[in-house]
C-alpha positions as CSV (number, residue, x, y, z in Angstrom):
1,M,-115.6,-39.1,-112.1
2,F,-115.5,-42.8,-111.2
3,P,-116.9,-45.6,-113.2
4,E,-120.2,-47.1,-111.9
5,F,-119.6,-50.1,-109.7
6,K,-120.7,-53.5,-110.5
7,E,-120.1,-56.2,-108.2
8,D,-120.5,-59.1,-110.7
9,D,-117.3,-57.6,-112.4
10,L,-115.0,-58.1,-109.6
11,K,-113.6,-61.4,-111.1
12,K,-113.0,-59.6,-114.3
13,K,-111.3,-56.9,-112.4
14,E,-108.9,-59.2,-110.7
15,I,-107.8,-60.8,-114.0
16,A,-107.5,-57.5,-115.5
17,I,-105.4,-56.0,-112.5
18,Y,-103.0,-59.1,-112.7
19,E,-102.7,-58.8,-116.5
20,K,-101.8,-55.1,-116.0
21,I,-99.2,-55.7,-113.4
22,K,-97.7,-58.4,-115.7
23,S,-97.6,-55.9,-118.6
24,N,-96.2,-52.9,-116.2
25,K,-93.3,-55.1,-115.4
26,K,-92.5,-55.8,-118.9
27,R,-92.8,-52.2,-119.6
28,I,-90.7,-51.1,-116.8
29,Q,-88.0,-53.4,-117.9
30,E,-88.2,-51.9,-121.4
31,L,-87.8,-48.3,-119.7
32,L,-84.9,-49.3,-117.8
33,D,-83.3,-51.0,-120.9
34,N,-83.2,-47.6,-122.6
35,K,-80.5,-46.1,-120.2
36,I,-81.9,-42.6,-121.1
37,Y,-83.7,-41.5,-118.1
38,T,-85.8,-38.2,-118.7
39,F,-89.0,-37.2,-117.9
40,A,-90.4,-38.0,-121.4
41,S,-88.5,-41.1,-122.0
42,F,-88.8,-42.8,-118.4
43,L,-90.8,-40.8,-115.8
44,G,-93.9,-39.9,-117.9
45,P,-94.3,-43.5,-119.4
46,Y,-93.9,-45.0,-115.9
47,Q,-96.3,-42.6,-114.3
48,T,-99.0,-43.3,-117.0
49,I,-98.8,-47.2,-116.6
50,Q,-98.8,-46.9,-112.9
51,T,-102.0,-44.5,-113.2
52,E,-103.7,-47.0,-115.4
53,L,-103.0,-49.8,-112.8
54,S,-104.4,-47.6,-110.0
55,D,-107.4,-46.8,-112.1
56,L,-108.0,-50.6,-112.4
57,S,-107.8,-51.3,-108.7
58,T,-109.8,-48.4,-107.4
59,E,-113.1,-50.5,-107.0
60,I,-111.3,-53.6,-105.5
61,S,-109.7,-51.3,-103.0
62,H,-113.1,-49.8,-102.3
63,V,-114.7,-53.0,-101.7
64,N,-111.7,-54.3,-99.6
65,S,-111.9,-50.9,-97.3
66,V,-115.7,-51.4,-96.8
67,K,-115.7,-54.9,-96.0
68,N,-112.8,-54.4,-93.5
69,S,-114.3,-51.2,-91.8
């Protein structure tokens, strides 16, 4: 279900998360510029990019939770 955790990949994950945030902001602006807000044209794509970001940040979030508990 979850990808194998590799601690040495944390810096790479951080960079990937920042890149995904940047691309998500650009994509969200493109979605807003369409002015047609349906599930297929806005909500579906928005949900997809946010899920991809969430998938990237799962390991970082887990490490943070463990270290701060």
